[in-house]
FIZA-948222 format. One record per residue: residue in three letters; y, z, x of N, C-alpha, C in turn. Coordinates in steps of 0.05 Angstrom, whole numbers, plus 5000, padded with zeros to 4 digits. Layout:
// FIZA-948222
ALAYZXYZXYZX/...
***
This chain:
// FIZA-948222
MET308444870389307545150389309645290371/SER307945550359309645700335312245840352/ASP314345890333315946050343314946340361/LEU313346420360312046640374312846590399/PHE313346370411313946310443316746250447/GLN318446290434321346160425322646380455/ASP324046300465325146420491323646420510/TYR320646370511318646510535319246360559/SER320146070559319745890584322746070598/GLU324646070578327346270594326346490609/ALA325246650592323546920604322446900630/ALA320846710630318646640653320446540676/ALA322446400671324046300695325546550708/ARG326046690689328046960697325947140714/SER323247130711321847340726321447230755/GLY321646970756320446870781317846920790/ALA316046940775312546970779311246750767/TYR308946690782307246540773306246630746/ASP306546410725305446460693303046340696/GLU300746510685297946460687297446210666/MET298946210643298446050618300245830621/PHE302845810634304545570629304945450655/ALA305045270661306045110684309045040681/PRO310444980707313144970699313544680678/GLY315444750658316344590639314544630612/HIS313644920616312745070593310544820577/VAL309344750602306544620591304044800599/ALA302044800573299945000576298544870600/ARG297245070617295144940641292944890627/LYS290744750639288844570622286444870615/SER286345020629284445220627285745380604/TYR288145380599288745570572289245370544/GLY288345110546288344900523287345010501/GLN285245160497284645200476285045540457/VAL286245650481288145880473290545840462/SER291945620474294445550463294545380438/GLY292045180431291745140410291345290387/ALA290045510393289545780373291745890366/LEU293146000385295446100381297745980365/ARG297745720370299445550351299745500328/GLU296745560319297245580284296945850270/LEU297546060287297646320277300446390272/SER301246540249303946630247304246940257/LEU306647050258307447280271305147560250/ALA305347500230303547680207300547620218/ASP299947360225296647290239295647540261/VAL297947510276297447600307297747950305/THR299548000286300248260278297248400267/ALA296348280247294448390235291748440250/ARG291548180268289748240286289448420304/ALA291848490318292348640341292348900332/ASP292549000301292149240289289149290285/SER287949110277285449110275283849220306/MET285049080323283549100347283949390352/ALA286149470350287349820354285649970338/ARG284949930315283750120302281050120307/THR279549880313276449900325276650050344/PHE278450100366278150210396278650490381/LEU280850580370280650820354277950940349/ASP276850810322274350840311271950880334/ARG272150740354270050780377270150960392/GLY272251060394272651260412274251150442/VAL274950880441276250690469279050800469/THR279551100482282251200480282551220513/PHE284551290521285951450544287751610546/ASP287851770556290151960563292951910575/TYR294851950556297851860565299952010555/ALA300952180576302552380575301552600555/GLY298552670560297252910542296552860516/GLU296552570513295952430483293852260486/GLU291452260471289552090465290651850452/ARG290251620465291751330451289551150453/PRO288951000430287450700431288750610457/PHE286750470472287350260499288450050490/PRO290950000496292849780486291049520499/LEU290549310474289149090482290548840470/ASP291748660490293648420479291748180466/ILE292548090444290847860442290647620456/VAL292547570468292347370494290547380514/PRO288147280522286547340544288047320572/ARG286947310592287247260614285246980620/VAL285746750629283446560632283546400665/ILE280546520677280546420698278746200706/PRO280245990712277845710711276145770734/ALA273545610729271445630746271945580776/ASP273545450783273745440815275545610827/GLU276945770814278845930826276946170828/TRP275546240807273946460807271446450819/ASN270346200832268646210855269646300886/VAL271946300885273546360911273246700907/LEU274946760887275147070884273047180887/GLU270747090873267847200874266747240902/ARG266947070920266647040943268147260964/GLY270647230957272747380972271647700963/VAL271347810943271048030939268248100944/ALA266147990947263448050955263948070987/GLN264947901005265747901028266948191031/ARG268648271025270548541026268448781020/VAL266848741006264548961000262949011024/LYS261948761026260148771053261048901079/ALA264348851082265548971109266049251098/LEU266649391079267549621077264349771079/GLU262149681069259549821067258749831098/ALA259349621113258849661142260949851159/PHE263049831152264950001161264650321152/LEU263250401130262550661125260650761138/ASN258650571141255750631159257250671187/ASP259050581198259650591229261050841231/VAL263250881210264551141218263351401205/TYR261351371199260151631195257151631211/GLY257451461230255251451251255851391277/ARG255351141291256251161320259751091324/MET260851001306263850941307264550741332/ALA262950511334263150291349265850131341/VAL266550151317269250021309271850201324/VAL271450411334273650571343272850521379/THR270650491387269850401406270650141420/ASP271149991408271549731412274049691407/GLY275649831397278749821391279949681374/VAL278249711349279249481329280949721309/ILE280349991311281750211288282150441305/PRO284350581303284550821322282951041305/ARG280951181326280251461318281651621304/GLN284151651306285551901291286451781268/LEU286651561260286751441235284751471217/ILE282451471226280251521205280151841202/THR280152001231280052351223281752421212/THR283452301206286452391196286552391169/SER284852171155284752111127283652391118/ALA284952431090284552611072281552591061/HIS280652401063278152291050275352281070/PHE276552361098273752321114272552541115/HIS270452611106268652831106266652921128/ARG267053041144264953111168262653241159/ALA262553341128260253431120258153281115/VAL258752981116256552771112256352581135/HIS257152691156257052531182254652561194/GLY253352281205250952271220248652221195/PHE248552211172245952171158246351931140/GLU244151731138244451541119243851541103/PRO244851461074244251521049241751381043/SER239551541021237851411015238051081000/GLY236450971009236550671002238450501010/GLY239950651034241850481050244050341040/VAL244450471018247750371007249250561000/ARG252450551011254550731010255650670979/VAL256050380983258250260959256450140943/HIS255650280921253950170899255850030880/VAL258350140875260150080856263050040870/SER264149800861266849770870269049620854/GLY271749660858273749600843275449480863/ILE275949230865278149070886280048950869/ASP282449100873285049030857285348830871/VAL286048620854287148390863290248260848/VAL291748080854294548060846294447730852/ARG296247610835297447350844300147340848/ASP300847220875303647260879305447010871/ALA308246990874309746770862308846510864/ALA307446530890306446230903303746170889/GLY302246380872300246280857297746350873/THR298246500897295546500910294646850910/PHE291846930909290947100898291547300929/ARG291647520926291847770945290747990945/VAL289048150956287848390955290348600957/LEU290948760935292648990929291849280942/GLU288749340934287949610944284649510939/ASP282949770951280549770949279850070937/ASN277650010921276950250903274050230905/VAL272750470924269950480933269450740928/ARG271250960919270051200912269251250886/VAL271051240866269551290833271351120816/PRO270850830825272850660813271450610781/SER273550670761273650670733274950410720/GLY273650310695275650150682273749920672/VAL271149950678268849780669268449730634/SER268849950627268249990604269649830585/TYR272749860589274649710582273849360577/VAL272549300601271849050603269349020583/LEU268249130575265849060558267049130529/GLU268849330524269849330495271949140494/ASN273249080509275248810506273548570502/ARG271648490516270948290506268848280473/ARG268448570462267048570442269148550419/ALA271748630427274048630406274848320409/MET275148150429276847950428275347740418/ALA272347720415270347610394271447530372/LYS272647770359273347750343276947660329/GLY278047850353281147840357282047520356/LEU280447320376281247060373278646860375/PRO277146890352274646720354275146420353/GLU278046280346278446020347278245940379/ALA278946070399278745940426276346090440/PHE275146370426273046450446271046250439/GLY270846160409268045970407267845710416/GLN270445570423270545310433270145230465/GLN269645450483269245460516267545580518/HIS265945500540263445670556264245900573/ILE264946130561266146400573264046570588/ARG263646570617262046770630261546980616/PRO258947100607259247370600258847610614/VAL259547860601260548070616257648300607/GLU256448240591254348430579252348480601/GLU251448390624249848330643250348660658/TYR253448750654253548930679251949200676/PRO251349310655249749570661247349500668/ARG245549300664243549220678243649230705/ARG245549090712245849030742246249320753/LEU248049460742248149730755245749930754/LEU244449870730241950090727239949980753/SER239549700756237849650771237949690803/ALA241649670807242049730832241450040843/LEU242050210826241450470824238350550820/ARG236850420813234250430818233150390844/LYS234250140855233250030877234150210897/THR236250380900236750500926235750780920/ALA233850880906232551070900231551180924/PRO230951450933229651570950226851430957/ALA225851450986223251260987220951390975/GLY218951300970216551410956216751460920/VAL219451370910219551430889219151190868/ASP217051190857215950950839217950890816/ASP218051050800219951040772221851230774/PRO224151240790226051400794227651440765/THR228851750762230351760746232951810754/VAL234451620737237551630742238851770720/VAL241851950727243752060713246151960717/VAL247951990699250851930700251852200701/LEU253352350724254252600725257552580719/THR258152690697261052660690261853020689/PRO265152950689266553270696266053340666/GLY265753210643266153330618267853160598/VAL268253250579269253140551272653110559/PHE273053320573276053350579277553120601/ASN275752990611276452740633277352520619/SER279052330633280352150612278951920614/ALA276751930634274551700629272151740619/TYR271651940609269452080589268551850576/PHE270151700563269251500543267151310561/GLU268051220580266451030601264051160608/HIS264051430617261751570629259751640601/THR260251610576258451630557257151380546/LEU258951120552258850890548256550700569/LEU256850820593255250690610252350810612/ALA252051110607250251240605248351140578/GLY249551080558247951010539247350710545/LEU248850540550247650240548245550230574/MET245750450596243350400616240650520607/GLY241150750585239050850574238451070593/VAL240451270601240051460617241151710613/GLU240751980623242052170614244952220621/LEU247052340607249152400618249152740620/VAL249852780650249753040650251853150667/GLU252753470663254953570676253353770693/GLY255053830711254153980738252454180732/ARG253154340706251054580699248954510688/ASP247654250684245554150679243854150703/LEU244954130725243454080752243054300770/ILE240254260780239454490799238554410822/CYS239254540850237354390872236354650878/ARG233854530889231254710896229954520917/GLY229654650943227454550961229354290968/ASN231254230970232953920974231853780953/ARG230953860928231153600904233053730885/VAL232953590868235153600844233653590818/TYR233753730801232853750778234753850760/MET234853660734236153800708234453880688/ARG236454110674234754160651234654090631/THR232154080623231853930593230554130573/THR230554050544228554240530225554200539/ALA225054040550221754090557221554150583/GLY223954290599223454460624224954240644/GLU224954350668226054210687224653960696/GLN226453730702226553440706226653370730/ARG225753230752226953150775229052900774/VAL230452970780232952710788233052560810/ASP232652290809233052170837234952040846/VAL236751930826239551840832241151950813/ILE243252020826245752070808248551920812/TYR249151770789251351600792253651840785/LYS255351890800257652130803259851980791/ARG261352120775263852030769266352250767/ILE265552440788267052590797268252630822/ASP270652690836271452690859269552840878/ASP269052730903267752910926268353170924/ASP270753220924271953490928270753740909/PHE269653620885268653770863265853750864/LEU264753610878261453500875259853720883/ASP260253900906258354130915259554310924/PRO260354630919262154830916260954910949/LEU258554840959258054960983259054831007/GLN259654601000261354361024264854351015/PHE264954400997267654270990269354500974/ARG270754420950271954660936270054840926/SER270455170941268755300933269255430895/ASP271255350888271755420860270955220848/SER270155020856269154780835266854870809/MET267154850790265654890766264254640756/LEU265254400768264554140754261953970771/GLY261254080798258953990814256254190811/CYS254754180827252254270835251654360864/PRO251854690865251454740894248854600905/GLY248854500929246354420946246054110945/LEU248153960931247153660928247953510956/VAL249953660972249953450995247953551015/ASN246553731017243953821028241753671023/ALA241253610996239353500986239453200994/ALA242253100992242652770994241852761028/ARG243052981042241952921071239152911077/ALA237553091059234853091066233152921053/GLY234252681040234052451027231752521001/GLY233252750993231752790966232952690940/VAL235752590946236652480924238552270931/THR239152050918241351840924244151910905/ILE246551900918248251980909250451720908/ALA250651600885252551390887254851380867/ASN257551280879257451270902256851460924/ALA256651360952256651590975259051730977/VAL257852010988260252230993262052131018/GLY264152161011265752041037267051791042/ASN266551621016267351341019270551361010/GLY271751591007274751541002275951451028/VAL275051471054276451381070276951061072/ALA275350991061275550641061277550621037/ASP278650771021279750771002283450831013/ASP283350931039285750981049287550791049/LYS290250711043291350521041291850461069/LEU291750531089292850551115290050391128/VAL287550521122285550351127284950081119/TYR286250021093286149791078287249541091/SER289949641107291349471122288949371151/TYR287649491153285649371179283149231163/VAL282949171136280649021127279948801137/PRO282648631140282148381147280748401182/ASP281348571191280348541220277348621217/LEU277048861196274248931196272348681182/ILE272948531174271448331164270748121187/ARG272948141203271747951229270348101246/TYR270348321247269348501268266148511258/TYR265648541236263248601227261348381212/LEU262748161201261747981191262347681207/HIS264347731224264447491242266047251227/GLU267447301209268047111181270947131181/GLU272846921175275246931165275547051135/PRO277847291133277947351105278447161087/ILE276547201065277246971038279346991020/ILE280547301017282647311002284247551023/ALA286747481023288447601040289747811034/ASN290148051047291248311038294348191031/VAL295748371026299148391019300148491042/ASP301748331053303248441079304148761076/THR303348891100303549221102304449291127/PHE306849471124307549601143306549861147/ARG305449901172304150181176306550351188/LEU307450531178309750761176309450931198/GLU306350951210305751141235306650981255/GLU306950691254308150571281310750551279/LYS312550651303315250701304316150431292/GLU315750231307317549971303317849861273/ALA315349961265315149861234316450061220/ARG316550301224317550481211320550461207/GLU321550431233324550431232325350191214/HIS324149981217324749741197325149751168/VAL323049911164322549941135325050181130/LEU325050381139327350621133329950431128/ASP330150251144333150041146332949931111/ARG330249841104330149721075328749821060/LEU329150121052327950211035328350121008/ASP330349990999331349950973330749660971/GLU329349560992327949210983325349250982/LEU323349480985320849520993319649700969/VAL316649650969314749860957313850050975/VAL313850230972312550480987311150640977/LYS308750680982306750830974304750970990/PRO304051300974302251470992300151310996/VAL298551401024296051271027293451391011/ASP294251541002291851700983292151660951/GLY294451570943295751590913293451350901/SER293951430875291851290857293551260827/GLY292451090811294251080786297151020787/GLY298350940809301550910811302351120820/LYS301551370818302551550828304051630857/GLY306451750856307351680881308751470888/LEU308751270879309350980889312250970881/VAL313750870894317250780898317250470902/ILE318250350883319550100881321950160891/GLY323050040912325950080924327949970903/PRO327549680896329749590876330649760856/ASP328549920844328150030821329550290826/ALA329250440850329450670854332750790857/THR333551040850336351160852336951150881/LYS339051230888339851350916338451600922/ASP338251840906337052000906333952030912/GLU332951840896330051760900329351650928/LEU331251420940331051350962331451550984/ASP333451740976333151991005331752131000/ALA330252200985327652350984325652290994/LEU325052000987323151831002322851811028/ARG325551781043326651791066325952021084/LYS326152301074325552541084322152541085/ARG321152421064317852491067316652311086/VAL317952061084316651821103317052001128/ILE319052091142320052191170318552421174/ALA317752571154316152821154312952751161/ASP312252551148309352501147308852171144/PRO309452041169309751761174306651671164/ARG304951811177301551751170301051731140/GLY302551891122302151911094303151641081/TRP304551461092305351211074305250941088/ILE304850801069305450471078307650391059/ALA308850121068310149961057309949701048/GLN310449591027309549281024311749151012/PRO312248891017314048740998313648720969/VAL316148710953315648740921315048450912/LEU312248470903311448220893312048210866/GLN312047960853312647890828310247810819/LEU308747980812306247920802305447700780/SER303947600780303547400759303547520728/THR304447290709305147390686302947280663/VAL302947360640301447250621303147260591/PRO303047130574304347220551302647440538/THR304047670529303947880518306147930495/LEU304248000468306348050443307448350446/SER310448290444312148480440314348460425/GLY313748600401315848610379314548320360/ASP316748160354316147990344315747710354/LYS315147770384314247450392313147510424/PHE311947340431310647340460313347360482/GLY312347530507313747520529312147550547/PRO313447450580312047460601311947770609/ARG308947860618308948090627306848060647/HIS307748150673305648260696303148390694/VAL301348260708298748320709297948370735/ASP295448500735293548450760290448450748/LEU288448480775285948420766284548620778/ARG282348790769280348920782277248790779/PRO276548620795274048550791271448770799/PHE269748840785267849070793265648900806/ALA264449030829262348910847259749090842/VAL257349020844254649180843253249140863/ASN253449280889251349300909248349390916/ASP246449230909244149400915242649450939/GLY244349290966242949320986242349060996/ASP241548880982241048610988242648410977/ASP244548430958246248290942248748430933/VAL251348310933253248370923253648260897/TRP253848330873253848180847256948220833/VAL258648030830261348110822260848030795/LEU261748230775262348170743264348000745/PRO263647740726265047540717267647600703/GLY269947660719272047720707273248010716/GLY272648170702273548440715276048570691/LEU277548770703279548900684282648730690/THR283548640670285448520674288248780662/ARG289848870674291649030668294348930666/VAL295749070643298448900640300549060644/ALA302949100649305449260650306749210622/LEU306549310599307649220574310949290568/LYS311849410594315049430592315949110607/GLU317949000595319148740607320148800639/GLY319648630653319848670681319348920694/SER317249070687315949240702312949130717/LEU312749290739310649210759308349420757/ILE308249660739307049820740305249800720/VAL302849760727300749630702298749830698/ASN298150100707296550230709296650400679/SER294650420665294250580634295450840637/SER295550960657296051310661299651250662/GLN300351030666303451000669304250860644/GLY302750780624303550650597302950390599/GLY301250260617299950030619298049960599/GLY297549710595295349590574292649430594/SER292049280569290149060586289248810567/LYS287548600580287148400566284748340571/ASP283248230560280348100564280647850584/THR278747840604279247690625276547450624/TRP277847260616275647020612275546790632/VAL272846820645271746660668270446410652/LEU271646150661270045950648267645830666/ALA265945780653263945700670263745390680/ASP262345330700262745060710261744870686/SER258944950672258644700649259744750625/PRO259844530611260944530587259544710568/LYS260544790543259644960524257844740505/LEU255044800497253544620478254744710451/PRO255344510428256244580407254544830390/ALA255244950367254145110364251245050342/GLU251644740337249444680318246844610337/VAL246544670360244144610376242644880380/ILE244245090373242745350376241345400354/PRO238845470352236645480331237845760312/ARG237045730295237546020275236046260284/GLN233346210289231946370296232446480323/SER234846410346234946520371237246830367/VAL238346790338240647040334238447330340/THR239447460361238947740362239747900348/VAL238448110335238848350317239448550334/ARG242048640336243148760357242149100344/GLU241949120321241849390311238549450317/GLN237349330330234049390338233949450366/VAL236249380377236249500406237949760415/SER236149930425237050240427238850260451/VAL238050050475239350060498239749830504/TRP241449770528243049450530240149320540/PRO240349070532237548960535237048950559/VAL234248910573233348900603234648630609/GLU233648430600234448140603236048000584/SER237747790588239347650587238447390585/ASN237747200560237346950571239846800560/TRP239646510565241846380559242446320530/ARG240246350511241146330484242146590473/ASP241546810486242947090479245647100481/ARG246146960503249246950505250546790496/GLN249046550490250446420466251146480438/THR249046640429249346740411251446930401/GLU251747110427254247350427256747160424/GLN256546950435259646820438260246740408/GLN257846620396257946500373259346700352/GLN258547000353258747190337262547200338/
***
């Protein structure tokens, strides 16, 4: 192997983490055989040139994110994360199982609350959640689906076991990077990309649009779908525009909508047009100033009443945030057993509920050994990693936990798995997580093959969030069947992408093979 991996095995051993690419002894795992072989043939100049090219492409296409007030191209590393088919099959089933349980939970807590009556979860835990909205209690959403889109964050611990880190069923973001990463990596490392059968990701927009249309209000034969964005200053605006474009639907802001007679209409140059499904990309608090924040200029007055009356479907449903509460997260294995009568396929990370006195006392004695998180935090904000914190930070944390134990959970420090990542003039092990995305149409939960692998670019750091300086990797899920050689693909099967204005409604096997050959 090239000098780019000099000292890698020593650094990996120091981290104590499970390495995705190398087994002990610095032997490349079978799933990484093609990647390892391709990288072995590259020099530092080759790798740097390709990395710079991918960054320029992202900047030209507007694939950026906001970091410390500055728009930057989203960092994409040239080494992909590769997941064998057998491992992915377990992850896929585990994610789908979790989404089904959370869907049942949300239907229950905004209805009969049988889960409380049966003693599975305390009522106070639900009603004190910052994202439990009484304004939507007692009504069923049109189409019967609350969790249309979800992002379940998964990590692999030091033993190589996958565990769920947290759930995202409010406004999960990041799927645009999955689509753009694949486009870039097909050119960034074509030697490895073209030599194995990697499951495609381009089906996501079609699946999402199909699920949104399927959950439209009853009696609507040809539903109109829109993507509701807070506007150009939102850090995920690129994703909003990309998904709207790939689905072939309108991108709207709150000022473009009007509610009348429990129906929603959008203003167009041809007059008002009824809207049947709103894929919202704004937080519930800003959605409807009549129900939530009265000073919000991002939403539209009357949306909640229209949804309650069955005049419009809002995806994801208002009030889903209670399932994102990290204290509720600690009960999800019990919810799976309660609603699905199954054992969890993917375990949680061990979690201390600090509202419980015994657990709180135990954690307060070990603050310097644990990770403490706010239950309603996101993007790594408010998280305190005990071993890395100063005495003053731990003292301040202790006071906050004592003052509001309901607002915190604690977990052991997990040495997240590592993947080789370019740093300076060589590759070093960097910690990663994985966010698989799932689409729920009410009958089936489809999990996007792969998802967003986020990587902590700083050596030893466990913070992978892009808002905290993290980057990403393309996630390659290997298919069960071997890839056929390029020469069996007829020349006439090549699809001319420039002739397609929106994402193809159907993807056949030959189209996917053609895209991989590019």
